[in-house]
C-alpha positions, 0 to 999 in steps of 0.5 A: 344100858345097851348101845344100838346093835351092830350087825354082821352077816352070817349064813342062811337062817341062823338058828343058834349062837354061842360066844366063846374064845376059840383062838386063845387071844382072850377075846370071845368069838361068835359061832352060829349054826346056820339052819338054812345053809347047813354050816357053822359060822365063826366070826373072830373078835378083832378087839373092842367088840368088833368081829371079822368076816365069817369063816364057814364050816360044813355041818349036817342038815338043818343045824339048829344048835351049837355048843363050843367046849373042849372035848379032847382035852387040848385046851382048845374049844371045839364045835358041837352041832345038833343037826335036826335034818340029818339026825346027827351031831357034828363034832369039829375039833379046833386045830389051835388057831381058831380054825376047825377040822372037818366034822365027825358025825354021830347018830342020835334020835329024830330031829335033834334041836338042842345040844349041851356039852357037859361032863355027866359021868365025872371022868373030866371029859365033857359028854354030849346031851341032845334033845330029840324033838320028834322022838320025845327023848334026850340022848347022852353020848359019853366021851371016850377021852380023845374027843370021840363019843360012844353010841347014844343012850336015850331017855324018855322026856315030854312031847317035842323037847326043844331045849336042854340044859345040864346043871347039878340041881340037887347039890350032889356034884353030878349034873342033871338034865333039864329039858323043855317040852314044847308039845306038853308045856312042861319041863322035865328034870332027870336026876343023875344017878352018879355014873352018867345014867339018869333017873326017870323024869319029873315034870313041872308045868310052864307056859305055852310052847316053851322054846328055851331053858337055862338053869341058874341060881337067881335068888342067891340061895346056891341052888340053881333055878329054872328059867324058861322062854314060853313062845306061845304065851309071851312070857318067861317062867321062873321055877325056884329050886326048893332043894334036893332038885325039887322045884316050886310052881312057876312065876311068870313075867310078860316079855315080847312077842314069841320069845324064842331064847333066854339067857341069864346074866348079871347085866347091871353089876349088882351080883344078881342075875338078870333075864335076857329074852329075844322075841322072834315076833317083835324083833327085840331083846327084853331085859328083866332086872332081878329085884333081889330075891329071885323076882324080876322087874318089868322088861326093858326092850332093845331092837335087834334083827329080824326073827331073833332065834337065839341069844348069848350074853357075854363080855365081848369088848373086855370092859367087864360088862356083859354084852348081848349077841343075837342070831337073827333068823329072818335077816341072816345076821348076828346083832351085837349090842355093847353094854354102855 
């Protein structure tokens, strides 16, 4: 289903990847947070799913997560990075040609490892939500309207929160916060009260040492479900949404060794989203095809680089078929696996 990987050099110890068109040419580009070199790499798509040599931008210390969203309403996506070593988020505004201004930074709590950028208070301005690994909190920084952000509000979650997603899970048109907690082996759901503040968490058990979470409807009932990569148990968990933002007990599926990151996308054009996991321990990507009712088949695996930490699934060569992009921490590269 996928061709052999093509690899591109990036910075040192790439930790997170996002794939978004940043220069308005309708071709998605690759952006990477480089944990070891304190930079973000931008690799512009040259067409046909090949990429130019990286341009790098300084960010904070030990950047561990990158999101790419227009935060200042100029129709140009901007870069937002969580810097786990400096306890700050960086915002780099897009100048318009796929180049970026110097970072503006905002303090968050201790060791932010994951960032999502979503409008949580219904003002049509995307806000920043961060999972703070060592303070056991999530931070919410509301957007003031020009791509600047007010001071954080924090909410308690589980132990060692490592990954955050922000999606409306209870069908009230207000996005909710979902966090996986690496230390407590559970997922926290914080429902949005309606003005960008959040209720106390409800937690659900997942596998051992969960590292990554996405929230997508996998069983075609128009209710988003939770999918988690469990690094310690070599599994992916699926928690189906029972309605009203309540989730059923997990179903688990075996994947490769030390799954670090998960994405959910329809890779075989059957209108059912499939699970894609990168396995840090086995240097592979696992694809679990959706059987049709929110259950999944056994994985098919593809080699990627060394120590893959992050995965995105996006069509990068304009053939209407999603491709796999991984950030390889151990080999200082990104892999692109084109769909065949």
